[in-house]
Structure formats: C-alpha cells, structure tokens
Predicted model as a PDB file, atoms N, CA, C, CB and O in Angstrom, pLDDT in the B-factor column:
MODEL        1                                                                  
ATOM      1  N   MET A   1     -19.978  13.044 -16.230  1.00 63.00           N  
ATOM      2  CA  MET A   1     -18.974  12.410 -17.142  1.00 63.00           C  
ATOM      3  C   MET A   1     -19.718  11.300 -17.855  1.00 63.00           C  
ATOM      4  CB  MET A   1     -17.674  11.838 -16.350  1.00 63.00           C  
ATOM      5  O   MET A   1     -20.369  10.467 -17.225  1.00 63.00           O  
ATOM      6  N   THR A   2     -19.618  11.295 -19.145  1.00 70.00           N  
ATOM      7  CA  THR A   2     -20.239  10.229 -19.933  1.00 70.00           C  
ATOM      8  C   THR A   2     -19.346   9.002 -19.935  1.00 70.00           C  
ATOM      9  CB  THR A   2     -20.513  10.698 -21.379  1.00 70.00           C  
ATOM     10  O   THR A   2     -18.170   9.057 -19.576  1.00 70.00           O  
ATOM     11  N   VAL A   3     -19.940   7.899 -20.349  1.00 68.00           N  
ATOM     12  CA  VAL A   3     -19.167   6.611 -20.383  1.00 68.00           C  
ATOM     13  C   VAL A   3     -17.978   6.763 -21.240  1.00 68.00           C  
ATOM     14  CB  VAL A   3     -20.018   5.435 -20.900  1.00 68.00           C  
ATOM     15  O   VAL A   3     -16.890   6.365 -20.824  1.00 68.00           O  
ATOM     16  N   LEU A   4     -18.094   7.316 -22.425  1.00 65.00           N  
ATOM     17  CA  LEU A   4     -17.001   7.504 -23.395  1.00 65.00           C  
ATOM     18  C   LEU A   4     -15.908   8.373 -22.764  1.00 65.00           C  
ATOM     19  CB  LEU A   4     -17.532   8.161 -24.721  1.00 65.00           C  
ATOM     20  O   LEU A   4     -14.730   8.032 -22.875  1.00 65.00           O  
ATOM     21  N   ASP A   5     -16.270   9.516 -22.087  1.00 85.00           N  
ATOM     22  CA  ASP A   5     -15.308  10.341 -21.455  1.00 85.00           C  
ATOM     23  C   ASP A   5     -14.514   9.565 -20.383  1.00 85.00           C  
ATOM     24  CB  ASP A   5     -15.992  11.538 -20.860  1.00 85.00           C  
ATOM     25  O   ASP A   5     -13.294   9.662 -20.258  1.00 85.00           O  
ATOM     26  N   ARG A   6     -15.306   8.789 -19.622  1.00 85.00           N  
ATOM     27  CA  ARG A   6     -14.624   8.032 -18.572  1.00 85.00           C  
ATOM     28  C   ARG A   6     -13.660   7.062 -19.158  1.00 85.00           C  
ATOM     29  CB  ARG A   6     -15.610   7.303 -17.699  1.00 85.00           C  
ATOM     30  O   ARG A   6     -12.556   6.930 -18.632  1.00 85.00           O  
ATOM     31  N   LEU A   7     -14.003   6.362 -20.229  1.00 87.00           N  
ATOM     32  CA  LEU A   7     -13.076   5.394 -20.862  1.00 87.00           C  
ATOM     33  C   LEU A   7     -11.845   6.094 -21.435  1.00 87.00           C  
ATOM     34  CB  LEU A   7     -13.796   4.610 -21.983  1.00 87.00           C  
ATOM     35  O   LEU A   7     -10.737   5.568 -21.337  1.00 87.00           O  
ATOM     36  N   HIS A   8     -12.020   7.230 -22.009  1.00 90.00           N  
ATOM     37  CA  HIS A   8     -10.843   7.998 -22.499  1.00 90.00           C  
ATOM     38  C   HIS A   8      -9.992   8.431 -21.361  1.00 90.00           C  
ATOM     39  CB  HIS A   8     -11.268   9.224 -23.308  1.00 90.00           C  
ATOM     40  O   HIS A   8      -8.767   8.412 -21.478  1.00 90.00           O  
ATOM     41  N   TYR A   9     -10.596   8.835 -20.226  1.00 90.00           N  
ATOM     42  CA  TYR A   9      -9.863   9.230 -19.099  1.00 90.00           C  
ATOM     43  C   TYR A   9      -9.020   8.096 -18.518  1.00 90.00           C  
ATOM     44  CB  TYR A   9     -10.782   9.761 -18.094  1.00 90.00           C  
ATOM     45  O   TYR A   9      -7.845   8.276 -18.196  1.00 90.00           O  
ATOM     46  N   VAL A  10      -9.644   6.928 -18.393  1.00 84.00           N  
ATOM     47  CA  VAL A  10      -8.984   5.762 -17.855  1.00 84.00           C  
ATOM     48  C   VAL A  10      -7.829   5.344 -18.768  1.00 84.00           C  
ATOM     49  CB  VAL A  10      -9.984   4.613 -17.679  1.00 84.00           C  
ATOM     50  O   VAL A  10      -6.760   4.949 -18.302  1.00 84.00           O  
ATOM     51  N   GLU A  11      -8.069   5.440 -20.077  1.00 90.00           N  
ATOM     52  CA  GLU A  11      -6.962   5.097 -21.009  1.00 90.00           C  
ATOM     53  C   GLU A  11      -5.782   6.094 -20.893  1.00 90.00           C  
ATOM     54  CB  GLU A  11      -7.489   5.078 -22.481  1.00 90.00           C  
ATOM     55  O   GLU A  11      -4.620   5.703 -21.005  1.00 90.00           O  
ATOM     56  N   TYR A  12      -6.099   7.372 -20.670  1.00 91.00           N  
ATOM     57  CA  TYR A  12      -5.171   8.386 -20.482  1.00 91.00           C  
ATOM     58  C   TYR A  12      -4.321   8.110 -19.229  1.00 91.00           C  
ATOM     59  CB  TYR A  12      -5.874   9.695 -20.402  1.00 91.00           C  
ATOM     60  O   TYR A  12      -3.094   8.203 -19.258  1.00 91.00           O  
ATOM     61  N   LEU A  13      -5.016   7.767 -18.121  1.00 87.00           N  
ATOM     62  CA  LEU A  13      -4.336   7.483 -16.848  1.00 87.00           C  
ATOM     63  C   LEU A  13      -3.403   6.232 -16.996  1.00 87.00           C  
ATOM     64  CB  LEU A  13      -5.407   7.247 -15.704  1.00 87.00           C  
ATOM     65  O   LEU A  13      -2.276   6.223 -16.500  1.00 87.00           O  
ATOM     66  N   VAL A  14      -3.901   5.212 -17.674  1.00 84.00           N  
ATOM     67  CA  VAL A  14      -3.091   4.017 -17.865  1.00 84.00           C  
ATOM     68  C   VAL A  14      -1.848   4.384 -18.661  1.00 84.00           C  
ATOM     69  CB  VAL A  14      -3.899   2.901 -18.582  1.00 84.00           C  
ATOM     70  O   VAL A  14      -0.753   3.942 -18.313  1.00 84.00           O  
ATOM     71  N   GLU A  15      -1.979   5.171 -19.709  1.00 90.00           N  
ATOM     72  CA  GLU A  15      -0.862   5.598 -20.498  1.00 90.00           C  
ATOM     73  C   GLU A  15       0.186   6.324 -19.621  1.00 90.00           C  
ATOM     74  CB  GLU A  15      -1.346   6.500 -21.634  1.00 90.00           C  
ATOM     75  O   GLU A  15       1.380   6.032 -19.675  1.00 90.00           O  
ATOM     76  N   LYS A  16      -0.281   7.217 -18.869  1.00 89.00           N  
ATOM     77  CA  LYS A  16       0.603   7.967 -17.978  1.00 89.00           C  
ATOM     78  C   LYS A  16       1.319   7.048 -16.970  1.00 89.00           C  
ATOM     79  CB  LYS A  16      -0.200   9.037 -17.230  1.00 89.00           C  
ATOM     80  O   LYS A  16       2.529   7.168 -16.775  1.00 89.00           O  
ATOM     81  N   ILE A  17       0.610   6.181 -16.365  1.00 85.00           N  
ATOM     82  CA  ILE A  17       1.136   5.196 -15.394  1.00 85.00           C  
ATOM     83  C   ILE A  17       2.239   4.346 -16.069  1.00 85.00           C  
ATOM     84  CB  ILE A  17      -0.030   4.265 -14.849  1.00 85.00           C  
ATOM     85  O   ILE A  17       3.324   4.161 -15.517  1.00 85.00           O  
ATOM     86  N   ASN A  18       1.931   3.844 -17.262  1.00 84.00           N  
ATOM     87  CA  ASN A  18       2.835   3.007 -17.958  1.00 84.00           C  
ATOM     88  C   ASN A  18       4.086   3.749 -18.461  1.00 84.00           C  
ATOM     89  CB  ASN A  18       2.125   2.373 -19.082  1.00 84.00           C  
ATOM     90  O   ASN A  18       5.200   3.228 -18.405  1.00 84.00           O  
ATOM     91  N   SER A  19       3.878   4.930 -18.933  1.00 90.00           N  
ATOM     92  CA  SER A  19       4.995   5.709 -19.515  1.00 90.00           C  
ATOM     93  C   SER A  19       5.998   6.173 -18.490  1.00 90.00           C  
ATOM     94  CB  SER A  19       4.465   6.906 -20.246  1.00 90.00           C  
ATOM     95  O   SER A  19       7.185   6.354 -18.761  1.00 90.00           O  
ATOM     96  N   HIS A  20       5.443   6.364 -17.257  1.00 90.00           N  
ATOM     97  CA  HIS A  20       6.350   6.750 -16.169  1.00 90.00           C  
ATOM     98  C   HIS A  20       6.772   5.592 -15.235  1.00 90.00           C  
ATOM     99  CB  HIS A  20       5.692   7.821 -15.349  1.00 90.00           C  
ATOM    100  O   HIS A  20       7.393   5.790 -14.191  1.00 90.00           O  
ATOM    101  N   HIS A  21       6.411   4.420 -15.660  1.00 85.00           N  
ATOM    102  CA  HIS A  21       6.723   3.183 -14.904  1.00 85.00           C  
ATOM    103  C   HIS A  21       6.310   3.257 -13.423  1.00 85.00           C  
ATOM    104  CB  HIS A  21       8.224   2.891 -14.992  1.00 85.00           C  
ATOM    105  O   HIS A  21       7.044   2.827 -12.534  1.00 85.00           O  
ATOM    106  N   LEU A  22       5.146   3.801 -13.197  1.00 85.00           N  
ATOM    107  CA  LEU A  22       4.565   3.878 -11.851  1.00 85.00           C  
ATOM    108  C   LEU A  22       3.888   2.625 -11.524  1.00 85.00           C  
ATOM    109  CB  LEU A  22       3.602   5.019 -11.717  1.00 85.00           C  
ATOM    110  O   LEU A  22       3.268   1.992 -12.378  1.00 85.00           O  
ATOM    111  N   ASP A  23       3.999   2.236 -10.248  1.00 83.00           N  
ATOM    112  CA  ASP A  23       3.398   1.015  -9.775  1.00 83.00           C  
ATOM    113  C   ASP A  23       2.198   1.393  -8.920  1.00 83.00           C  
ATOM    114  CB  ASP A  23       4.418   0.147  -8.983  1.00 83.00           C  
ATOM    115  O   ASP A  23       2.360   1.902  -7.810  1.00 83.00           O  
ATOM    116  N   PRO A  24       0.981   1.146  -9.435  1.00 84.00           N  
ATOM    117  CA  PRO A  24      -0.208   1.620  -8.617  1.00 84.00           C  
ATOM    118  C   PRO A  24      -0.483   0.729  -7.400  1.00 84.00           C  
ATOM    119  CB  PRO A  24      -1.496   1.659  -9.504  1.00 84.00           C  
ATOM    120  O   PRO A  24      -1.391   1.018  -6.620  1.00 84.00           O  
ATOM    121  N   VAL A  25       0.295  -0.356  -7.228  1.00 89.00           N  
ATOM    122  CA  VAL A  25      -0.013  -1.313  -6.140  1.00 89.00           C  
ATOM    123  C   VAL A  25       0.083  -0.567  -4.759  1.00 89.00           C  
ATOM    124  CB  VAL A  25       1.004  -2.569  -6.188  1.00 89.00           C  
ATOM    125  O   VAL A  25      -0.609  -0.938  -3.810  1.00 89.00           O  
ATOM    126  N   ILE A  26       0.887   0.412  -4.671  1.00 87.00           N  
ATOM    127  CA  ILE A  26       1.041   1.105  -3.408  1.00 87.00           C  
ATOM    128  C   ILE A  26      -0.196   1.813  -2.936  1.00 87.00           C  
ATOM    129  CB  ILE A  26       2.129   2.070  -3.508  1.00 87.00           C  
ATOM    130  O   ILE A  26      -0.313   2.099  -1.744  1.00 87.00           O  
ATOM    131  N   ILE A  27      -1.117   2.107  -3.809  1.00 89.00           N  
ATOM    132  CA  ILE A  27      -2.384   2.829  -3.399  1.00 89.00           C  
ATOM    133  C   ILE A  27      -3.557   1.850  -3.238  1.00 89.00           C  
ATOM    134  CB  ILE A  27      -2.772   3.931  -4.470  1.00 89.00           C  
ATOM    135  O   ILE A  27      -4.660   2.224  -2.840  1.00 89.00           O  
ATOM    136  N   PHE A  28      -3.269   0.570  -3.567  1.00 92.00           N  
ATOM    137  CA  PHE A  28      -4.353  -0.422  -3.421  1.00 92.00           C  
ATOM    138  C   PHE A  28      -4.633  -0.766  -1.959  1.00 92.00           C  
ATOM    139  CB  PHE A  28      -4.002  -1.700  -4.185  1.00 92.00           C  
ATOM    140  O   PHE A  28      -3.714  -0.880  -1.147  1.00 92.00           O  
ATOM    141  N   ASP A  29      -5.906  -0.927  -1.641  1.00 93.00           N  
ATOM    142  CA  ASP A  29      -6.217  -1.384  -0.307  1.00 93.00           C  
ATOM    143  C   ASP A  29      -6.146  -2.955  -0.255  1.00 93.00           C  
ATOM    144  CB  ASP A  29      -7.640  -0.859   0.120  1.00 93.00           C  
ATOM    145  O   ASP A  29      -5.849  -3.598  -1.261  1.00 93.00           O  
ATOM    146  N   GLU A  30      -6.413  -3.519   0.887  1.00 94.00           N  
ATOM    147  CA  GLU A  30      -6.244  -4.993   1.028  1.00 94.00           C  
ATOM    148  C   GLU A  30      -7.116  -5.748   0.095  1.00 94.00           C  
ATOM    149  CB  GLU A  30      -6.538  -5.443   2.436  1.00 94.00           C  
ATOM    150  O   GLU A  30      -6.662  -6.731  -0.492  1.00 94.00           O  
ATOM    151  N   ALA A  31      -8.384  -5.340  -0.086  1.00 94.00           N  
ATOM    152  CA  ALA A  31      -9.289  -5.977  -1.005  1.00 94.00           C  
ATOM    153  C   ALA A  31      -8.791  -5.924  -2.440  1.00 94.00           C  
ATOM    154  CB  ALA A  31     -10.633  -5.343  -0.908  1.00 94.00           C  
ATOM    155  O   ALA A  31      -8.843  -6.931  -3.146  1.00 94.00           O  
ATOM    156  N   ASP A  32      -8.302  -4.755  -2.890  1.00 94.00           N  
ATOM    157  CA  ASP A  32      -7.725  -4.661  -4.250  1.00 94.00           C  
ATOM    158  C   ASP A  32      -6.530  -5.554  -4.414  1.00 94.00           C  
ATOM    159  CB  ASP A  32      -7.327  -3.232  -4.569  1.00 94.00           C  
ATOM    160  O   ASP A  32      -6.360  -6.154  -5.475  1.00 94.00           O  
ATOM    161  N   LEU A  33      -5.722  -5.664  -3.441  1.00 95.00           N  
ATOM    162  CA  LEU A  33      -4.521  -6.510  -3.546  1.00 95.00           C  
ATOM    163  C   LEU A  33      -4.932  -7.958  -3.686  1.00 95.00           C  
ATOM    164  CB  LEU A  33      -3.598  -6.331  -2.313  1.00 95.00           C  
ATOM    165  O   LEU A  33      -4.334  -8.682  -4.482  1.00 95.00           O  
ATOM    166  N   ARG A  34      -5.929  -8.408  -2.946  1.00 95.00           N  
ATOM    167  CA  ARG A  34      -6.403  -9.765  -3.017  1.00 95.00           C  
ATOM    168  C   ARG A  34      -6.935 -10.020  -4.418  1.00 95.00           C  
ATOM    169  CB  ARG A  34      -7.482 -10.034  -1.951  1.00 95.00           C  
ATOM    170  O   ARG A  34      -6.594 -11.023  -5.045  1.00 95.00           O  
ATOM    171  N   VAL A  35      -7.764  -9.117  -4.904  1.00 94.00           N  
ATOM    172  CA  VAL A  35      -8.320  -9.229  -6.301  1.00 94.00           C  
ATOM    173  C   VAL A  35      -7.251  -9.330  -7.335  1.00 94.00           C  
ATOM    174  CB  VAL A  35      -9.198  -8.033  -6.639  1.00 94.00           C  
ATOM    175  O   VAL A  35      -7.330 -10.139  -8.259  1.00 94.00           O  
ATOM    176  N   CYS A  36      -6.249  -8.508  -7.178  1.00 93.00           N  
ATOM    177  CA  CYS A  36      -5.142  -8.506  -8.156  1.00 93.00           C  
ATOM    178  C   CYS A  36      -4.489  -9.842  -8.196  1.00 93.00           C  
ATOM    179  CB  CYS A  36      -4.105  -7.436  -7.827  1.00 93.00           C  
ATOM    180  O   CYS A  36      -4.199 -10.336  -9.286  1.00 93.00           O  
ATOM    181  N   LEU A  37      -4.227 -10.488  -7.028  1.00 95.00           N  
ATOM    182  CA  LEU A  37      -3.619 -11.812  -7.038  1.00 95.00           C  
ATOM    183  C   LEU A  37      -4.514 -12.816  -7.631  1.00 95.00           C  
ATOM    184  CB  LEU A  37      -3.241 -12.237  -5.676  1.00 95.00           C  
ATOM    185  O   LEU A  37      -4.045 -13.626  -8.431  1.00 95.00           O  
ATOM    186  N   ARG A  38      -5.854 -12.842  -7.291  1.00 95.00           N  
ATOM    187  CA  ARG A  38      -6.775 -13.837  -7.759  1.00 95.00           C  
ATOM    188  C   ARG A  38      -6.936 -13.718  -9.295  1.00 95.00           C  
ATOM    189  CB  ARG A  38      -8.135 -13.687  -7.037  1.00 95.00           C  
ATOM    190  O   ARG A  38      -6.941 -14.727 -10.000  1.00 95.00           O  
ATOM    191  N   ARG A  39      -7.063 -12.511  -9.786  1.00 93.00           N  
ATOM    192  CA  ARG A  39      -7.248 -12.315 -11.251  1.00 93.00           C  
ATOM    193  C   ARG A  39      -6.099 -12.857 -12.040  1.00 93.00           C  
ATOM    194  CB  ARG A  39      -7.421 -10.845 -11.584  1.00 93.00           C  
ATOM    195  O   ARG A  39      -6.257 -13.178 -13.218  1.00 93.00           O  
ATOM    196  N   ASN A  40      -4.974 -12.967 -11.446  1.00 93.00           N  
ATOM    197  CA  ASN A  40      -3.763 -13.457 -12.084  1.00 93.00           C  
ATOM    198  C   ASN A  40      -3.418 -14.877 -11.753  1.00 93.00           C  
ATOM    199  CB  ASN A  40      -2.639 -12.606 -11.723  1.00 93.00           C  
ATOM    200  O   ASN A  40      -2.302 -15.331 -12.006  1.00 93.00           O  
ATOM    201  N   GLY A  41      -4.389 -15.596 -11.175  1.00 94.00           N  
ATOM    202  CA  GLY A  41      -4.250 -16.961 -10.832  1.00 94.00           C  
ATOM    203  C   GLY A  41      -3.292 -17.332  -9.692  1.00 94.00           C  
ATOM    204  O   GLY A  41      -2.812 -18.461  -9.587  1.00 94.00           O  
ATOM    205  N   LYS A  42      -3.034 -16.304  -8.827  1.00 93.00           N  
ATOM    206  CA  LYS A  42      -2.110 -16.543  -7.759  1.00 93.00           C  
ATOM    207  C   LYS A  42      -2.901 -16.768  -6.481  1.00 93.00           C  
ATOM    208  CB  LYS A  42      -1.121 -15.377  -7.611  1.00 93.00           C  
ATOM    209  O   LYS A  42      -3.998 -16.236  -6.319  1.00 93.00           O  
ATOM    210  N   SER A  43      -2.309 -17.602  -5.527  1.00 93.00           N  
ATOM    211  CA  SER A  43      -2.999 -17.874  -4.309  1.00 93.00           C  
ATOM    212  C   SER A  43      -2.840 -16.697  -3.326  1.00 93.00           C  
ATOM    213  CB  SER A  43      -2.485 -19.172  -3.700  1.00 93.00           C  
ATOM    214  O   SER A  43      -1.793 -16.058  -3.232  1.00 93.00           O  
ATOM    215  N   VAL A  44      -3.862 -16.472  -2.657  1.00 95.00           N  
ATOM    216  CA  VAL A  44      -3.917 -15.347  -1.632  1.00 95.00           C  
ATOM    217  C   VAL A  44      -3.677 -15.985  -0.256  1.00 95.00           C  
ATOM    218  CB  VAL A  44      -5.362 -14.551  -1.656  1.00 95.00           C  
ATOM    219  O   VAL A  44      -4.450 -16.838   0.180  1.00 95.00           O  
ATOM    220  N   PRO A  45      -2.616 -15.573   0.415  1.00 94.00           N  
ATOM    221  CA  PRO A  45      -2.354 -16.118   1.761  1.00 94.00           C  
ATOM    222  C   PRO A  45      -3.429 -15.687   2.731  1.00 94.00           C  
ATOM    223  CB  PRO A  45      -0.976 -15.670   2.277  1.00 94.00           C  
ATOM    224  O   PRO A  45      -3.979 -14.590   2.628  1.00 94.00           O  
ATOM    225  N   VAL A  46      -3.723 -16.569   3.682  1.00 93.00           N  
ATOM    226  CA  VAL A  46      -4.726 -16.247   4.682  1.00 93.00           C  
ATOM    227  C   VAL A  46      -4.092 -15.357   5.722  1.00 93.00           C  
ATOM    228  CB  VAL A  46      -5.315 -17.522   5.326  1.00 93.00           C  
ATOM    229  O   VAL A  46      -2.933 -15.541   6.091  1.00 93.00           O  
ATOM    230  N   ARG A  47      -4.868 -14.377   6.199  1.00 92.00           N  
ATOM    231  CA  ARG A  47      -4.391 -13.497   7.198  1.00 92.00           C  
ATOM    232  C   ARG A  47      -4.710 -14.172   8.560  1.00 92.00           C  
ATOM    233  CB  ARG A  47      -5.039 -12.068   7.054  1.00 92.00           C  
ATOM    234  O   ARG A  47      -5.854 -14.488   8.886  1.00 92.00           O  
ATOM    235  N   ARG A  48      -3.661 -14.359   9.291  1.00 90.00           N  
ATOM    236  CA  ARG A  48      -3.851 -15.098  10.549  1.00 90.00           C  
ATOM    237  C   ARG A  48      -3.510 -14.114  11.736  1.00 90.00           C  
ATOM    238  CB  ARG A  48      -2.910 -16.432  10.583  1.00 90.00           C  
ATOM    239  O   ARG A  48      -4.421 -13.554  12.346  1.00 90.00           O  
ATOM    240  N   TRP A  49      -2.324 -13.935  12.018  1.00 92.00           N  
ATOM    241  CA  TRP A  49      -1.896 -13.144  13.215  1.00 92.00           C  
ATOM    242  C   TRP A  49      -1.375 -11.777  12.835  1.00 92.00           C  
ATOM    243  CB  TRP A  49      -0.807 -13.892  13.999  1.00 92.00           C  
ATOM    244  O   TRP A  49      -1.193 -10.943  13.722  1.00 92.00           O  
ATOM    245  N   GLU A  50      -1.126 -11.500  11.570  1.00 90.00           N  
ATOM    246  CA  GLU A  50      -0.545 -10.241  11.177  1.00 90.00           C  
ATOM    247  C   GLU A  50      -1.478  -9.049  11.409  1.00 90.00           C  
ATOM    248  CB  GLU A  50      -0.153 -10.305   9.741  1.00 90.00           C  
ATOM    249  O   GLU A  50      -2.701  -9.172  11.334  1.00 90.00           O  
ATOM    250  N   SER A  51      -0.879  -7.911  11.688  1.00 94.00           N  
ATOM    251  CA  SER A  51      -1.601  -6.686  11.679  1.00 94.00           C  
ATOM    252  C   SER A  51      -2.025  -6.355  10.302  1.00 94.00           C  
ATOM    253  CB  SER A  51      -0.800  -5.592  12.254  1.00 94.00           C  
ATOM    254  O   SER A  51      -1.533  -6.944   9.340  1.00 94.00           O  
ATOM    255  N   GLU A  52      -2.953  -5.404  10.170  1.00 93.00           N  
ATOM    256  CA  GLU A  52      -3.418  -5.024   8.840  1.00 93.00           C  
ATOM    257  C   GLU A  52      -2.225  -4.544   7.954  1.00 93.00           C  
ATOM    258  CB  GLU A  52      -4.503  -3.904   8.958  1.00 93.00           C  
ATOM    259  O   GLU A  52      -2.117  -4.880   6.774  1.00 93.00           O  
ATOM    260  N   LYS A  53      -1.376  -3.770   8.575  1.00 94.00           N  
ATOM    261  CA  LYS A  53      -0.220  -3.261   7.773  1.00 94.00           C  
ATOM    262  C   LYS A  53       0.749  -4.348   7.319  1.00 94.00           C  
ATOM    263  CB  LYS A  53       0.556  -2.237   8.582  1.00 94.00           C  
ATOM    264  O   LYS A  53       1.215  -4.373   6.180  1.00 94.00           O  
ATOM    265  N   LEU A  54       1.039  -5.280   8.301  1.00 95.00           N  
ATOM    266  CA  LEU A  54       1.906  -6.411   7.886  1.00 95.00           C  
ATOM    267  C   LEU A  54       1.348  -7.286   6.818  1.00 95.00           C  
ATOM    268  CB  LEU A  54       2.208  -7.255   9.038  1.00 95.00           C  
ATOM    269  O   LEU A  54       2.070  -7.740   5.930  1.00 95.00           O  
ATOM    270  N   TYR A  55      -0.002  -7.541   6.896  1.00 96.00           N  
ATOM    271  CA  TYR A  55      -0.627  -8.394   5.882  1.00 96.00           C  
ATOM    272  C   TYR A  55      -0.659  -7.669   4.550  1.00 96.00           C  
ATOM    273  CB  TYR A  55      -2.056  -8.804   6.307  1.00 96.00           C  
ATOM    274  O   TYR A  55      -0.434  -8.301   3.518  1.00 96.00           O  
ATOM    275  N   ARG A  56      -0.935  -6.336   4.525  1.00 96.00           N  
ATOM    276  CA  ARG A  56      -0.964  -5.526   3.290  1.00 96.00           C  
ATOM    277  C   ARG A  56       0.438  -5.543   2.698  1.00 96.00           C  
ATOM    278  CB  ARG A  56      -1.447  -4.037   3.570  1.00 96.00           C  
ATOM    279  O   ARG A  56       0.599  -5.731   1.492  1.00 96.00           O  
ATOM    280  N   ASP A  57       1.462  -5.348   3.540  1.00 95.00           N  
ATOM    281  CA  ASP A  57       2.878  -5.373   3.016  1.00 95.00           C  
ATOM    282  C   ASP A  57       3.199  -6.772   2.414  1.00 95.00           C  
ATOM    283  CB  ASP A  57       3.927  -5.029   4.192  1.00 95.00           C  
ATOM    284  O   ASP A  57       3.903  -6.885   1.411  1.00 95.00           O  
ATOM    285  N   LYS A  58       2.672  -7.795   3.045  1.00 95.00           N  
ATOM    286  CA  LYS A  58       2.954  -9.164   2.487  1.00 95.00           C  
ATOM    287  C   LYS A  58       2.286  -9.352   1.145  1.00 95.00           C  
ATOM    288  CB  LYS A  58       2.465 -10.277   3.459  1.00 95.00           C  
ATOM    289  O   LYS A  58       2.861  -9.982   0.257  1.00 95.00           O  
ATOM    290  N   LEU A  59       1.082  -8.822   0.972  1.00 95.00           N  
ATOM    291  CA  LEU A  59       0.383  -8.912  -0.333  1.00 95.00           C  
ATOM    292  C   LEU A  59       1.117  -8.092  -1.364  1.00 95.00           C  
ATOM    293  CB  LEU A  59      -1.089  -8.429  -0.221  1.00 95.00           C  
ATOM    294  O   LEU A  59       1.295  -8.558  -2.489  1.00 95.00           O  
ATOM    295  N   ILE A  60       1.564  -6.861  -1.026  1.00 95.00           N  
ATOM    296  CA  ILE A  60       2.321  -6.062  -1.929  1.00 95.00           C  
ATOM    297  C   ILE A  60       3.599  -6.798  -2.387  1.00 95.00           C  
ATOM    298  CB  ILE A  60       2.660  -4.740  -1.275  1.00 95.00           C  
ATOM    299  O   ILE A  60       3.927  -6.807  -3.573  1.00 95.00           O  
ATOM    300  N   LYS A  61       4.284  -7.390  -1.461  1.00 94.00           N  
ATOM    301  CA  LYS A  61       5.570  -8.090  -1.758  1.00 94.00           C  
ATOM    302  C   LYS A  61       5.267  -9.209  -2.733  1.00 94.00           C  
ATOM    303  CB  LYS A  61       6.260  -8.666  -0.438  1.00 94.00           C  
ATOM    304  O   LYS A  61       6.001  -9.415  -3.700  1.00 94.00           O  
ATOM    305  N   LEU A  62       4.184  -9.935  -2.479  1.00 94.00           N  
ATOM    306  CA  LEU A  62       3.896 -11.065  -3.357  1.00 94.00           C  
ATOM    307  C   LEU A  62       3.567 -10.557  -4.778  1.00 94.00           C  
ATOM    308  CB  LEU A  62       2.715 -11.911  -2.784  1.00 94.00           C  
ATOM    309  O   LEU A  62       4.019 -11.160  -5.751  1.00 94.00           O  
ATOM    310  N   ILE A  63       2.820  -9.505  -4.914  1.00 94.00           N  
ATOM    311  CA  ILE A  63       2.466  -8.945  -6.156  1.00 94.00           C  
ATOM    312  C   ILE A  63       3.757  -8.486  -6.936  1.00 94.00           C  
ATOM    313  CB  ILE A  63       1.490  -7.780  -5.924  1.00 94.00           C  
ATOM    314  O   ILE A  63       3.924  -8.756  -8.126  1.00 94.00           O  
ATOM    315  N   LYS A  64       4.577  -7.833  -6.243  1.00 92.00           N  
ATOM    316  CA  LYS A  64       5.834  -7.280  -6.845  1.00 92.00           C  
ATOM    317  C   LYS A  64       6.727  -8.447  -7.316  1.00 92.00           C  
ATOM    318  CB  LYS A  64       6.627  -6.365  -5.790  1.00 92.00           C  
ATOM    319  O   LYS A  64       7.353  -8.373  -8.373  1.00 92.00           O  
ATOM    320  N   GLU A  65       6.772  -9.526  -6.508  1.00 92.00           N  
ATOM    321  CA  GLU A  65       7.573 -10.722  -6.873  1.00 92.00           C  
ATOM    322  C   GLU A  65       6.959 -11.537  -7.990  1.00 92.00           C  
ATOM    323  CB  GLU A  65       7.756 -11.612  -5.668  1.00 92.00           C  
ATOM    324  O   GLU A  65       7.663 -11.980  -8.897  1.00 92.00           O  
ATOM    325  N   GLN A  66       5.684 -11.737  -7.936  1.00 92.00           N  
ATOM    326  CA  GLN A  66       4.998 -12.635  -8.855  1.00 92.00           C  
ATOM    327  C   GLN A  66       4.380 -12.039 -10.032  1.00 92.00           C  
ATOM    328  CB  GLN A  66       4.007 -13.329  -8.179  1.00 92.00           C  
ATOM    329  O   GLN A  66       4.174 -12.731 -11.029  1.00 92.00           O  
ATOM    330  N   LEU A  67       4.045 -10.707  -9.986  1.00 86.00           N  
ATOM    331  CA  LEU A  67       3.390 -10.005 -11.065  1.00 86.00           C  
ATOM    332  C   LEU A  67       4.141  -8.688 -11.340  1.00 86.00           C  
ATOM    333  CB  LEU A  67       1.896  -9.742 -10.719  1.00 86.00           C  
ATOM    334  O   LEU A  67       3.576  -7.609 -11.162  1.00 86.00           O  
ATOM    335  N   PRO A  68       5.373  -8.770 -11.761  1.00 75.00           N  
ATOM    336  CA  PRO A  68       6.106  -7.504 -12.058  1.00 75.00           C  
ATOM    337  C   PRO A  68       5.421  -6.742 -13.183  1.00 75.00           C  
ATOM    338  CB  PRO A  68       7.589  -7.796 -12.450  1.00 75.00           C  
ATOM    339  O   PRO A  68       4.696  -7.305 -14.003  1.00 75.00           O  
ATOM    340  N   LEU A  69       5.679  -5.449 -13.189  1.00 69.00           N  
ATOM    341  CA  LEU A  69       5.158  -4.586 -14.217  1.00 69.00           C  
ATOM    342  C   LEU A  69       5.720  -4.919 -15.617  1.00 69.00           C  
ATOM    343  CB  LEU A  69       5.463  -3.154 -13.863  1.00 69.00           C  
ATOM    344  O   LEU A  69       5.365  -4.263 -16.597  1.00 69.00           O  
TER     345      LEU A  69                                                      
ENDMDL                                                                          
END                                                                             
C-alpha cells in the first residue's frame, strides 16, 4: 500500500467513524488511552492498586467525560 493509498484509507475510515458516531475509544489499549489524554492536555491518573481492566475502564470513563466526541 502506498503512502497516498494509506492516507485515503485513513480518511475513509475517519469519515465512516464520524458519520456513524462510533467511539473508537473502546478498542484502544492502555497506552493509547494515556496518549489520548496527554495529547488533549488532560492529566493521566497513576495506576496504583487497580487491575488492568479497572484502570483501563477508569481511563475510558475520563476520556468520555472530558473529551466527548
């Protein structure tokens, strides 16, 4: 796949996601969720005692509350 094809494909996917009001946050892993918060100037809570699932759920909740679609 050439760079231009990839760019067009990404644009196509973004258009589909936006037109169907899909929230891609549910497929993000923990690292993606932290990056999403940092890129938008939000603080990332430190993971202390939570399980991986609880911490991921906490990050998703923060993103949905602080960075709505």
